[in-house]
PDB file of the backbone (N, CA, C, O) and the ligand in Angstrom, with CONECT records:
HET     ZN  A 101       1
ATOM      1  N   MET A   1     -35.172   7.748   9.645  1.00  0.00           N
ATOM      2  CA  MET A   1     -34.058   8.632  10.039  1.00  0.00           C
ATOM      3  C   MET A   1     -33.287   9.083   8.789  1.00  0.00           C
ATOM      4  O   MET A   1     -32.963   8.267   7.926  1.00  0.00           O
ATOM      5  N   THR A   2     -32.998  10.380   8.702  1.00  0.00           N
ATOM      6  CA  THR A   2     -32.233  10.870   7.560  1.00  0.00           C
ATOM      7  C   THR A   2     -30.739  10.666   7.808  1.00  0.00           C
ATOM      8  O   THR A   2     -30.311  10.360   8.921  1.00  0.00           O
ATOM      9  N   ILE A   3     -29.973  10.840   6.761  1.00  0.00           N
ATOM     10  CA  ILE A   3     -28.517  10.692   6.899  1.00  0.00           C
ATOM     11  C   ILE A   3     -27.967  11.720   7.886  1.00  0.00           C
ATOM     12  O   ILE A   3     -27.119  11.411   8.722  1.00  0.00           O
ATOM     13  N   LEU A   4     -28.483  12.979   7.765  1.00  0.00           N
ATOM     14  CA  LEU A   4     -27.997  14.039   8.655  1.00  0.00           C
ATOM     15  C   LEU A   4     -28.264  13.692  10.113  1.00  0.00           C
ATOM     16  O   LEU A   4     -27.416  13.923  10.976  1.00  0.00           O
ATOM     17  N   GLU A   5     -29.437  13.140  10.386  1.00  0.00           N
ATOM     18  CA  GLU A   5     -29.756  12.769  11.764  1.00  0.00           C
ATOM     19  C   GLU A   5     -28.812  11.672  12.268  1.00  0.00           C
ATOM     20  O   GLU A   5     -28.357  11.718  13.411  1.00  0.00           O
ATOM     21  N   SER A   6     -28.530  10.716  11.437  1.00  0.00           N
ATOM     22  CA  SER A   6     -27.657   9.627  11.876  1.00  0.00           C
ATOM     23  C   SER A   6     -26.235  10.135  12.108  1.00  0.00           C
ATOM     24  O   SER A   6     -25.543   9.658  13.007  1.00  0.00           O
ATOM     25  N   VAL A   7     -25.790  11.123  11.284  1.00  0.00           N
ATOM     26  CA  VAL A   7     -24.461  11.723  11.498  1.00  0.00           C
ATOM     27  C   VAL A   7     -24.433  12.452  12.831  1.00  0.00           C
ATOM     28  O   VAL A   7     -23.474  12.350  13.595  1.00  0.00           O
ATOM     29  N   ALA A   8     -25.537  13.211  13.101  1.00  0.00           N
ATOM     30  CA  ALA A   8     -25.601  13.982  14.342  1.00  0.00           C
ATOM     31  C   ALA A   8     -25.579  13.064  15.563  1.00  0.00           C
ATOM     32  O   ALA A   8     -25.085  13.455  16.621  1.00  0.00           O
ATOM     33  N   LEU A   9     -26.100  11.866  15.428  1.00  0.00           N
ATOM     34  CA  LEU A   9     -26.124  10.922  16.544  1.00  0.00           C
ATOM     35  C   LEU A   9     -24.824  10.115  16.658  1.00  0.00           C
ATOM     36  O   LEU A   9     -24.689   9.258  17.531  1.00  0.00           O
ATOM     37  N   GLY A  10     -23.880  10.401  15.770  1.00  0.00           N
ATOM     38  CA  GLY A  10     -22.587   9.726  15.873  1.00  0.00           C
ATOM     39  C   GLY A  10     -22.544   8.375  15.181  1.00  0.00           C
ATOM     40  O   GLY A  10     -21.631   7.580  15.407  1.00  0.00           O
ATOM     41  N   LYS A  11     -23.539   8.118  14.333  1.00  0.00           N
ATOM     42  CA  LYS A  11     -23.540   6.825  13.634  1.00  0.00           C
ATOM     43  C   LYS A  11     -22.329   6.709  12.705  1.00  0.00           C
ATOM     44  O   LYS A  11     -21.776   5.626  12.516  1.00  0.00           O
ATOM     45  N   ASP A  12     -21.925   7.862  12.121  1.00  0.00           N
ATOM     46  CA  ASP A  12     -20.790   7.797  11.189  1.00  0.00           C
ATOM     47  C   ASP A  12     -19.493   7.484  11.937  1.00  0.00           C
ATOM     48  O   ASP A  12     -18.581   6.868  11.386  1.00  0.00           O
ATOM     49  N   ARG A  13     -19.425   7.913  13.184  1.00  0.00           N
ATOM     50  CA  ARG A  13     -18.239   7.579  13.981  1.00  0.00           C
ATOM     51  C   ARG A  13     -18.146   6.065  14.184  1.00  0.00           C
ATOM     52  O   ARG A  13     -17.055   5.494  14.158  1.00  0.00           O
ATOM     53  N   GLU A  14     -19.290   5.427  14.385  1.00  0.00           N
ATOM     54  CA  GLU A  14     -19.287   3.971  14.522  1.00  0.00           C
ATOM     55  C   GLU A  14     -18.707   3.309  13.274  1.00  0.00           C
ATOM     56  O   GLU A  14     -17.916   2.369  13.357  1.00  0.00           O
ATOM     57  N   ASN A  15     -19.122   3.824  12.121  1.00  0.00           N
ATOM     58  CA  ASN A  15     -18.605   3.281  10.862  1.00  0.00           C
ATOM     59  C   ASN A  15     -17.091   3.464  10.780  1.00  0.00           C
ATOM     60  O   ASN A  15     -16.374   2.547  10.378  1.00  0.00           O
ATOM     61  N   ASN A  16     -16.605   4.647  11.160  1.00  0.00           N
ATOM     62  CA  ASN A  16     -15.168   4.899  11.124  1.00  0.00           C
ATOM     63  C   ASN A  16     -14.414   3.927  12.015  1.00  0.00           C
ATOM     64  O   ASN A  16     -13.322   3.476  11.670  1.00  0.00           O
ATOM     65  N   LYS A  17     -14.996   3.608  13.159  1.00  0.00           N
ATOM     66  CA  LYS A  17     -14.363   2.652  14.057  1.00  0.00           C
ATOM     67  C   LYS A  17     -14.182   1.300  13.372  1.00  0.00           C
ATOM     68  O   LYS A  17     -13.126   0.675  13.464  1.00  0.00           O
ATOM     69  N   VAL A  18     -15.225   0.869  12.689  1.00  0.00           N
ATOM     70  CA  VAL A  18     -15.165  -0.418  11.995  1.00  0.00           C
ATOM     71  C   VAL A  18     -14.061  -0.394  10.942  1.00  0.00           C
ATOM     72  O   VAL A  18     -13.303  -1.354  10.805  1.00  0.00           O
ATOM     73  N   ILE A  19     -13.977   0.713  10.198  1.00  0.00           N
ATOM     74  CA  ILE A  19     -12.967   0.829   9.142  1.00  0.00           C
ATOM     75  C   ILE A  19     -11.560   0.777   9.741  1.00  0.00           C
ATOM     76  O   ILE A  19     -10.698   0.047   9.252  1.00  0.00           O
ATOM     77  N   SER A  20     -11.330   1.570  10.819  1.00  0.00           N
ATOM     78  CA  SER A  20      -9.975   1.607  11.364  1.00  0.00           C
ATOM     79  C   SER A  20      -9.607   0.266  11.995  1.00  0.00           C
ATOM     80  O   SER A  20      -8.438  -0.119  11.990  1.00  0.00           O
ATOM     81  N   LYS A  21     -10.590  -0.445  12.536  1.00  0.00           N
ATOM     82  CA  LYS A  21     -10.295  -1.754  13.102  1.00  0.00           C
ATOM     83  C   LYS A  21      -9.856  -2.731  12.022  1.00  0.00           C
ATOM     84  O   LYS A  21      -8.901  -3.485  12.208  1.00  0.00           O
ATOM     85  N   SER A  22     -10.567  -2.714  10.878  1.00  0.00           N
ATOM     86  CA  SER A  22     -10.216  -3.669   9.835  1.00  0.00           C
ATOM     87  C   SER A  22      -8.845  -3.353   9.245  1.00  0.00           C
ATOM     88  O   SER A  22      -8.107  -4.269   8.884  1.00  0.00           O
ATOM     89  N   SER A  23      -8.488  -2.055   9.141  1.00  0.00           N
ATOM     90  CA  SER A  23      -7.178  -1.736   8.603  1.00  0.00           C
ATOM     91  C   SER A  23      -6.086  -2.130   9.601  1.00  0.00           C
ATOM     92  O   SER A  23      -4.976  -2.485   9.204  1.00  0.00           O
ATOM     93  N   TYR A  24      -6.402  -2.066  10.891  1.00  0.00           N
ATOM     94  CA  TYR A  24      -5.456  -2.519  11.912  1.00  0.00           C
ATOM     95  C   TYR A  24      -5.198  -4.016  11.756  1.00  0.00           C
ATOM     96  O   TYR A  24      -4.055  -4.467  11.826  1.00  0.00           O
ATOM     97  N   ASP A  25      -6.267  -4.780  11.545  1.00  0.00           N
ATOM     98  CA  ASP A  25      -6.126  -6.224  11.353  1.00  0.00           C
ATOM     99  C   ASP A  25      -5.262  -6.535  10.141  1.00  0.00           C
ATOM    100  O   ASP A  25      -4.456  -7.466  10.161  1.00  0.00           O
ATOM    101  N   THR A  26      -5.438  -5.744   9.082  1.00  0.00           N
ATOM    102  CA  THR A  26      -4.648  -5.952   7.874  1.00  0.00           C
ATOM    103  C   THR A  26      -3.170  -5.759   8.173  1.00  0.00           C
ATOM    104  O   THR A  26      -2.324  -6.532   7.724  1.00  0.00           O
ATOM    105  N   LYS A  27      -2.873  -4.711   8.939  1.00  0.00           N
ATOM    106  CA  LYS A  27      -1.472  -4.466   9.300  1.00  0.00           C
ATOM    107  C   LYS A  27      -0.909  -5.632  10.097  1.00  0.00           C
ATOM    108  O   LYS A  27       0.240  -6.028   9.902  1.00  0.00           O
ATOM    109  N   GLU A  28      -1.718  -6.180  10.994  1.00  0.00           N
ATOM    110  CA  GLU A  28      -1.286  -7.314  11.809  1.00  0.00           C
ATOM    111  C   GLU A  28      -0.852  -8.481  10.940  1.00  0.00           C
ATOM    112  O   GLU A  28       0.128  -9.165  11.236  1.00  0.00           O
ATOM    113  N   GLY A  29      -1.599  -8.700   9.856  1.00  0.00           N
ATOM    114  CA  GLY A  29      -1.340  -9.856   9.019  1.00  0.00           C
ATOM    115  C   GLY A  29      -0.193  -9.665   8.037  1.00  0.00           C
ATOM    116  O   GLY A  29       0.276 -10.632   7.438  1.00  0.00           O
ATOM    117  N   LYS A  30       0.254  -8.450   7.871  1.00  0.00           N
ATOM    118  CA  LYS A  30       1.281  -8.174   6.878  1.00  0.00           C
ATOM    119  C   LYS A  30       2.608  -7.836   7.536  1.00  0.00           C
ATOM    120  O   LYS A  30       2.660  -7.157   8.562  1.00  0.00           O
ATOM    121  N   ILE A  31       3.666  -8.319   6.932  1.00  0.00           N
ATOM    122  CA  ILE A  31       4.995  -7.915   7.386  1.00  0.00           C
ATOM    123  C   ILE A  31       5.625  -7.107   6.262  1.00  0.00           C
ATOM    124  O   ILE A  31       5.958  -7.651   5.209  1.00  0.00           O
ATOM    125  N   THR A  32       5.786  -5.821   6.485  1.00  0.00           N
ATOM    126  CA  THR A  32       6.359  -4.983   5.434  1.00  0.00           C
ATOM    127  C   THR A  32       7.834  -4.765   5.691  1.00  0.00           C
ATOM    128  O   THR A  32       8.281  -4.739   6.838  1.00  0.00           O
ATOM    129  N   ASP A  33       8.583  -4.610   4.616  1.00  0.00           N
ATOM    130  CA  ASP A  33       9.970  -4.201   4.761  1.00  0.00           C
ATOM    131  C   ASP A  33       9.995  -2.816   5.391  1.00  0.00           C
ATOM    132  O   ASP A  33       9.048  -2.043   5.243  1.00  0.00           O
ATOM    133  N   LYS A  34      11.080  -2.502   6.094  1.00  0.00           N
ATOM    134  CA  LYS A  34      11.088  -1.248   6.834  1.00  0.00           C
ATOM    135  C   LYS A  34      11.382  -0.052   5.938  1.00  0.00           C
ATOM    136  O   LYS A  34      11.300   1.092   6.386  1.00  0.00           O
ATOM    137  N   TYR A  35      11.716  -0.299   4.702  1.00  0.00           N
ATOM    138  CA  TYR A  35      12.040   0.816   3.819  1.00  0.00           C
ATOM    139  C   TYR A  35      11.205   0.736   2.555  1.00  0.00           C
ATOM    140  O   TYR A  35      10.816  -0.342   2.106  1.00  0.00           O
ATOM    141  N   LEU A  36      10.943   1.899   1.997  1.00  0.00           N
ATOM    142  CA  LEU A  36      10.293   1.986   0.694  1.00  0.00           C
ATOM    143  C   LEU A  36      11.378   2.131  -0.357  1.00  0.00           C
ATOM    144  O   LEU A  36      12.462   2.646  -0.084  1.00  0.00           O
ATOM    145  N   THR A  37      11.075   1.673  -1.549  1.00  0.00           N
ATOM    146  CA  THR A  37      12.051   1.682  -2.621  1.00  0.00           C
ATOM    147  C   THR A  37      11.501   2.483  -3.795  1.00  0.00           C
ATOM    148  O   THR A  37      10.307   2.431  -4.089  1.00  0.00           O
ATOM    149  N   VAL A  38      12.388   3.228  -4.467  1.00  0.00           N
ATOM    150  CA  VAL A  38      11.978   3.957  -5.664  1.00  0.00           C
ATOM    151  C   VAL A  38      12.492   3.223  -6.885  1.00  0.00           C
ATOM    152  O   VAL A  38      13.665   2.855  -6.951  1.00  0.00           O
ATOM    153  N   CYS A  39      11.613   3.011  -7.851  1.00  0.00           N
ATOM    154  CA  CYS A  39      12.045   2.411  -9.097  1.00  0.00           C
ATOM    155  C   CYS A  39      12.589   3.507 -10.007  1.00  0.00           C
ATOM    156  O   CYS A  39      11.849   4.420 -10.372  1.00  0.00           O
ATOM    157  N   PRO A  40      13.891   3.436 -10.389  1.00  0.00           N
ATOM    158  CA  PRO A  40      14.468   4.478 -11.246  1.00  0.00           C
ATOM    159  C   PRO A  40      13.940   4.412 -12.678  1.00  0.00           C
ATOM    160  O   PRO A  40      14.138   5.343 -13.458  1.00  0.00           O
ATOM    161  N   SER A  41      13.282   3.336 -13.018  1.00  0.00           N
ATOM    162  CA  SER A  41      12.773   3.186 -14.376  1.00  0.00           C
ATOM    163  C   SER A  41      11.394   3.829 -14.533  1.00  0.00           C
ATOM    164  O   SER A  41      11.192   4.633 -15.444  1.00  0.00           O
ATOM    165  N   CYS A  42      10.435   3.487 -13.653  1.00  0.00           N
ATOM    166  CA  CYS A  42       9.090   4.061 -13.776  1.00  0.00           C
ATOM    167  C   CYS A  42       8.838   5.128 -12.715  1.00  0.00           C
ATOM    168  O   CYS A  42       7.776   5.751 -12.698  1.00  0.00           O
ATOM    169  N   ASN A  43       9.830   5.341 -11.814  1.00  0.00           N
ATOM    170  CA  ASN A  43       9.753   6.439 -10.846  1.00  0.00           C
ATOM    171  C   ASN A  43       8.597   6.280  -9.854  1.00  0.00           C
ATOM    172  O   ASN A  43       8.007   7.268  -9.415  1.00  0.00           O
ATOM    173  N   ILE A  44       8.286   5.051  -9.511  1.00  0.00           N
ATOM    174  CA  ILE A  44       7.206   4.799  -8.549  1.00  0.00           C
ATOM    175  C   ILE A  44       7.805   4.268  -7.252  1.00  0.00           C
ATOM    176  O   ILE A  44       8.755   3.485  -7.267  1.00  0.00           O
ATOM    177  N   VAL A  45       7.236   4.705  -6.130  1.00  0.00           N
ATOM    178  CA  VAL A  45       7.650   4.169  -4.830  1.00  0.00           C
ATOM    179  C   VAL A  45       6.932   2.841  -4.618  1.00  0.00           C
ATOM    180  O   VAL A  45       5.710   2.753  -4.743  1.00  0.00           O
ATOM    181  N   TRP A  46       7.705   1.817  -4.297  1.00  0.00           N
ATOM    182  CA  TRP A  46       7.087   0.499  -4.134  1.00  0.00           C
ATOM    183  C   TRP A  46       7.680  -0.198  -2.915  1.00  0.00           C
ATOM    184  O   TRP A  46       8.724   0.194  -2.395  1.00  0.00           O
ATOM    185  N   GLU A  47       6.994  -1.228  -2.482  1.00  0.00           N
ATOM    186  CA  GLU A  47       7.382  -1.939  -1.274  1.00  0.00           C
ATOM    187  C   GLU A  47       7.001  -3.403  -1.405  1.00  0.00           C
ATOM    188  O   GLU A  47       5.938  -3.737  -1.927  1.00  0.00           O
ATOM    189  N   LYS A  48       7.881  -4.268  -0.926  1.00  0.00           N
ATOM    190  CA  LYS A  48       7.577  -5.696  -0.895  1.00  0.00           C
ATOM    191  C   LYS A  48       6.827  -5.998   0.388  1.00  0.00           C
ATOM    192  O   LYS A  48       7.271  -5.607   1.468  1.00  0.00           O
ATOM    193  N   VAL A  49       5.706  -6.681   0.289  1.00  0.00           N
ATOM    194  CA  VAL A  49       4.910  -7.006   1.465  1.00  0.00           C
ATOM    195  C   VAL A  49       4.757  -8.518   1.555  1.00  0.00           C
ATOM    196  O   VAL A  49       4.290  -9.165   0.618  1.00  0.00           O
ATOM    197  N   HIS A  50       5.157  -9.071   2.694  1.00  0.00           N
ATOM    198  CA  HIS A  50       4.974 -10.506   2.907  1.00  0.00           C
ATOM    199  C   HIS A  50       3.637 -10.711   3.587  1.00  0.00           C
ATOM    200  O   HIS A  50       3.390 -10.134   4.647  1.00  0.00           O
ATOM    201  N   TRP A  51       2.783 -11.507   3.013  1.00  0.00           N
ATOM    202  CA  TRP A  51       1.440 -11.689   3.555  1.00  0.00           C
ATOM    203  C   TRP A  51       0.974 -13.118   3.331  1.00  0.00           C
ATOM    204  O   TRP A  51       0.774 -13.548   2.195  1.00  0.00           O
ATOM    205  N   ARG A  52       0.807 -13.835   4.409  1.00  0.00           N
ATOM    206  CA  ARG A  52       0.341 -15.232   4.349  1.00  0.00           C
ATOM    207  C   ARG A  52       1.103 -16.057   3.315  1.00  0.00           C
ATOM    208  O   ARG A  52       0.502 -16.628   2.405  1.00  0.00           O
ATOM    209  N   ASN A  53       2.398 -16.116   3.455  1.00  0.00           N
ATOM    210  CA  ASN A  53       3.262 -16.905   2.576  1.00  0.00           C
ATOM    211  C   ASN A  53       3.320 -16.384   1.147  1.00  0.00           C
ATOM    212  O   ASN A  53       3.927 -17.011   0.278  1.00  0.00           O
ATOM    213  N   LYS A  54       2.689 -15.233   0.900  1.00  0.00           N
ATOM    214  CA  LYS A  54       2.781 -14.647  -0.434  1.00  0.00           C
ATOM    215  C   LYS A  54       3.644 -13.398  -0.351  1.00  0.00           C
ATOM    216  O   LYS A  54       3.756 -12.780   0.707  1.00  0.00           O
ATOM    217  N   ILE A  55       4.251 -13.030  -1.472  1.00  0.00           N
ATOM    218  CA  ILE A  55       4.932 -11.745  -1.538  1.00  0.00           C
ATOM    219  C   ILE A  55       4.156 -10.849  -2.485  1.00  0.00           C
ATOM    220  O   ILE A  55       4.032 -11.133  -3.677  1.00  0.00           O
ATOM    221  N   LEU A  56       3.632  -9.752  -1.930  1.00  0.00           N
ATOM    222  CA  LEU A  56       2.881  -8.799  -2.736  1.00  0.00           C
ATOM    223  C   LEU A  56       3.730  -7.559  -2.943  1.00  0.00           C
ATOM    224  O   LEU A  56       4.584  -7.237  -2.118  1.00  0.00           O
ATOM    225  N   ILE A  57       3.495  -6.867  -4.043  1.00  0.00           N
ATOM    226  CA  ILE A  57       4.157  -5.587  -4.274  1.00  0.00           C
ATOM    227  C   ILE A  57       3.110  -4.493  -4.169  1.00  0.00           C
ATOM    228  O   ILE A  57       2.100  -4.520  -4.872  1.00  0.00           O
ATOM    229  N   GLU A  58       3.352  -3.531  -3.290  1.00  0.00           N
ATOM    230  CA  GLU A  58       2.433  -2.412  -3.174  1.00  0.00           C
ATOM    231  C   GLU A  58       3.082  -1.173  -3.776  1.00  0.00           C
ATOM    232  O   GLU A  58       4.257  -0.891  -3.541  1.00  0.00           O
ATOM    233  N   TYR A  59       2.299  -0.442  -4.553  1.00  0.00           N
ATOM    234  CA  TYR A  59       2.805   0.768  -5.198  1.00  0.00           C
ATOM    235  C   TYR A  59       2.208   1.996  -4.540  1.00  0.00           C
ATOM    236  O   TYR A  59       1.012   2.032  -4.252  1.00  0.00           O
ATOM    237  N   TYR A  60       3.029   2.991  -4.303  1.00  0.00           N
ATOM    238  CA  TYR A  60       2.578   4.237  -3.671  1.00  0.00           C
ATOM    239  C   TYR A  60       2.828   5.386  -4.644  1.00  0.00           C
ATOM    240  O   TYR A  60       3.967   5.671  -5.014  1.00  0.00           O
ATOM    241  N   HIS A  61       1.737   6.039  -5.049  1.00  0.00           N
ATOM    242  CA  HIS A  61       1.880   7.099  -6.050  1.00  0.00           C
ATOM    243  C   HIS A  61       2.064   8.473  -5.421  1.00  0.00           C
ATOM    244  O   HIS A  61       2.491   9.407  -6.100  1.00  0.00           O
ATOM    245  N   GLU A  62       1.752   8.610  -4.144  1.00  0.00           N
ATOM    246  CA  GLU A  62       1.737   9.947  -3.561  1.00  0.00           C
ATOM    247  C   GLU A  62       2.772  10.121  -2.457  1.00  0.00           C
ATOM    248  O   GLU A  62       2.657  11.027  -1.631  1.00  0.00           O
ATOM    249  N   ILE A  63       3.780   9.258  -2.441  1.00  0.00           N
ATOM    250  CA  ILE A  63       4.823   9.366  -1.421  1.00  0.00           C
ATOM    251  C   ILE A  63       6.047  10.044  -2.047  1.00  0.00           C
ATOM    252  O   ILE A  63       6.439   9.683  -3.157  1.00  0.00           O
ATOM    253  N   PRO A  64       6.654  11.011  -1.365  1.00  0.00           N
ATOM    254  CA  PRO A  64       7.843  11.680  -1.900  1.00  0.00           C
ATOM    255  C   PRO A  64       8.965  10.674  -2.155  1.00  0.00           C
ATOM    256  O   PRO A  64       9.195   9.764  -1.359  1.00  0.00           O
ATOM    257  N   ARG A  65       9.650  10.854  -3.269  1.00  0.00           N
ATOM    258  CA  ARG A  65      10.687   9.895  -3.650  1.00  0.00           C
ATOM    259  C   ARG A  65      12.050  10.216  -3.045  1.00  0.00           C
ATOM    260  O   ARG A  65      12.981   9.416  -3.140  1.00  0.00           O
ATOM    261  N   TYR A  66      12.165  11.394  -2.420  1.00  0.00           N
ATOM    262  CA  TYR A  66      13.462  11.859  -1.932  1.00  0.00           C
ATOM    263  C   TYR A  66      14.022  10.929  -0.855  1.00  0.00           C
ATOM    264  O   TYR A  66      13.321  10.566   0.090  1.00  0.00           O
ATOM    265  N   GLY A  67      15.265  10.558  -1.005  1.00  0.00           N
ATOM    266  CA  GLY A  67      15.959   9.810   0.041  1.00  0.00           C
ATOM    267  C   GLY A  67      15.632   8.341   0.103  1.00  0.00           C
ATOM    268  O   GLY A  67      16.077   7.647   1.018  1.00  0.00           O
ATOM    269  N   LYS A  68      14.857   7.844  -0.859  1.00  0.00           N
ATOM    270  CA  LYS A  68      14.497   6.433  -0.841  1.00  0.00           C
ATOM    271  C   LYS A  68      15.575   5.597  -1.548  1.00  0.00           C
ATOM    272  O   LYS A  68      16.302   6.080  -2.416  1.00  0.00           O
ATOM    273  N   ARG A  69      15.643   4.372  -1.153  1.00  0.00           N
ATOM    274  CA  ARG A  69      16.514   3.414  -1.796  1.00  0.00           C
ATOM    275  C   ARG A  69      16.064   3.203  -3.241  1.00  0.00           C
ATOM    276  O   ARG A  69      14.863   3.185  -3.511  1.00  0.00           O
ATOM    277  N   LYS A  70      16.999   3.044  -4.168  1.00  0.00           N
ATOM    278  CA  LYS A  70      16.616   2.857  -5.563  1.00  0.00           C
ATOM    279  C   LYS A  70      16.786   1.403  -5.991  1.00  0.00           C
ATOM    280  O   LYS A  70      17.851   0.806  -5.834  1.00  0.00           O
ATOM    281  N   GLU A  71      15.718   0.864  -6.527  1.00  0.00           N
ATOM    282  CA  GLU A  71      15.786  -0.499  -7.055  1.00  0.00           C
ATOM    283  C   GLU A  71      14.701  -0.666  -8.106  1.00  0.00           C
ATOM    284  O   GLU A  71      13.587  -0.167  -7.944  1.00  0.00           O
ATOM    285  N   ILE A  72      15.027  -1.366  -9.177  1.00  0.00           N
ATOM    286  CA  ILE A  72      14.031  -1.613 -10.222  1.00  0.00           C
ATOM    287  C   ILE A  72      12.875  -2.420  -9.632  1.00  0.00           C
ATOM    288  O   ILE A  72      13.094  -3.425  -8.955  1.00  0.00           O
ATOM    289  N   CYS A  73      11.645  -1.973  -9.893  1.00  0.00           N
ATOM    290  CA  CYS A  73      10.496  -2.698  -9.363  1.00  0.00           C
ATOM    291  C   CYS A  73      10.267  -3.975 -10.174  1.00  0.00           C
ATOM    292  O   CYS A  73      10.709  -4.077 -11.318  1.00  0.00           O
ATOM    293  N   PRO A  74       9.577  -4.945  -9.576  1.00  0.00           N
ATOM    294  CA  PRO A  74       9.376  -6.233 -10.248  1.00  0.00           C
ATOM    295  C   PRO A  74       8.725  -6.091 -11.625  1.00  0.00           C
ATOM    296  O   PRO A  74       9.040  -6.831 -12.558  1.00  0.00           O
ATOM    297  N   GLU A  75       7.809  -5.121 -11.730  1.00  0.00           N
ATOM    298  CA  GLU A  75       7.117  -4.951 -12.999  1.00  0.00           C
ATOM    299  C   GLU A  75       8.097  -4.552 -14.100  1.00  0.00           C
ATOM    300  O   GLU A  75       8.053  -5.092 -15.206  1.00  0.00           O
ATOM    301  N   CYS A  76       8.993  -3.592 -13.786  1.00  0.00           N
ATOM    302  CA  CYS A  76       9.975  -3.147 -14.777  1.00  0.00           C
ATOM    303  C   CYS A  76      11.000  -4.245 -15.055  1.00  0.00           C
ATOM    304  O   CYS A  76      11.427  -4.414 -16.197  1.00  0.00           O
ATOM    305  N   SER A  77      11.395  -4.985 -14.036  1.00  0.00           N
ATOM    306  CA  SER A  77      12.388  -6.028 -14.271  1.00  0.00           C
ATOM    307  C   SER A  77      11.791  -7.130 -15.141  1.00  0.00           C
ATOM    308  O   SER A  77      12.504  -7.760 -15.922  1.00  0.00           O
ATOM    309  N   GLU A  78      10.493  -7.365 -15.010  1.00  0.00           N
ATOM    310  CA  GLU A  78       9.827  -8.315 -15.912  1.00  0.00           C
ATOM    311  C   GLU A  78       9.850  -7.826 -17.345  1.00  0.00           C
ATOM    312  O   GLU A  78      10.064  -8.604 -18.275  1.00  0.00           O
ATOM    313  N   LYS A  79       9.627  -6.516 -17.518  1.00  0.00           N
ATOM    314  CA  LYS A  79       9.674  -5.929 -18.865  1.00  0.00           C
ATOM    315  C   LYS A  79      11.053  -6.116 -19.477  1.00  0.00           C
ATOM    316  O   LYS A  79      11.187  -6.458 -20.652  1.00  0.00           O
ATOM    317  N   VAL A  80      12.097  -5.881 -18.647  1.00  0.00           N
ATOM    318  CA  VAL A  80      13.457  -6.027 -19.130  1.00  0.00           C
ATOM    319  C   VAL A  80      13.697  -7.466 -19.568  1.00  0.00           C
ATOM    320  O   VAL A  80      14.270  -7.719 -20.628  1.00  0.00           O
ATOM    321  N   ILE A  81      13.251  -8.403 -18.736  1.00  0.00           N
ATOM    322  CA  ILE A  81      13.449  -9.814 -19.043  1.00  0.00           C
ATOM    323  C   ILE A  81      12.719 -10.171 -20.349  1.00  0.00           C
ATOM    324  O   ILE A  81      13.262 -10.877 -21.198  1.00  0.00           O
ATOM    325  N   SER A  82      11.472  -9.669 -20.498  1.00  0.00           N
ATOM    326  CA  SER A  82      10.710 -10.033 -21.693  1.00  0.00           C
ATOM    327  C   SER A  82      11.326  -9.394 -22.941  1.00  0.00           C
ATOM    328  O   SER A  82      11.225  -9.954 -24.033  1.00  0.00           O
ATOM    329  N   LYS A  83      11.969  -8.214 -22.790  1.00  0.00           N
ATOM    330  CA  LYS A  83      12.663  -7.609 -23.922  1.00  0.00           C
ATOM    331  C   LYS A  83      13.829  -8.478 -24.374  1.00  0.00           C
ATOM    332  O   LYS A  83      14.044  -8.709 -25.564  1.00  0.00           O
ATOM    333  N   VAL A  84      14.589  -8.958 -23.354  1.00  0.00           N
ATOM    334  CA  VAL A  84      15.755  -9.783 -23.652  1.00  0.00           C
ATOM    335  C   VAL A  84      15.310 -11.105 -24.297  1.00  0.00           C
ATOM    336  O   VAL A  84      15.897 -11.558 -25.279  1.00  0.00           O
ATOM    337  N   GLY A  85      14.258 -11.713 -23.723  1.00  0.00           N
ATOM    338  CA  GLY A  85      13.805 -13.000 -24.224  1.00  0.00           C
ATOM    339  C   GLY A  85      13.127 -12.762 -25.537  1.00  0.00           C
ATOM    340  O   GLY A  85      12.652 -13.707 -26.167  1.00  0.00           O
TER     341      GLY A  85
HETATM  342 ZN    ZN A 101       9.299   0.254 -12.205  1.00  0.00          ZN2+
END
């Protein structure tokens, strides 16, 4: 069977289902803060994510920065600390 034939038979839709299911599971396991934050230092939108007793930082490069809360991201605050130290 060629790729085109498998697409025509809806095989690619099956794959998409698997992908969307796994991303749904990921959301289930993560508790995100309800707001995104903009770092005024590096100008990146970031978010704290609590996941299985860990705190992860997720960075979003393609989200509009308008109207977001401003807070220095952990990466920049580490830089500041290392400069001082
Ligand atoms: Zn930053």
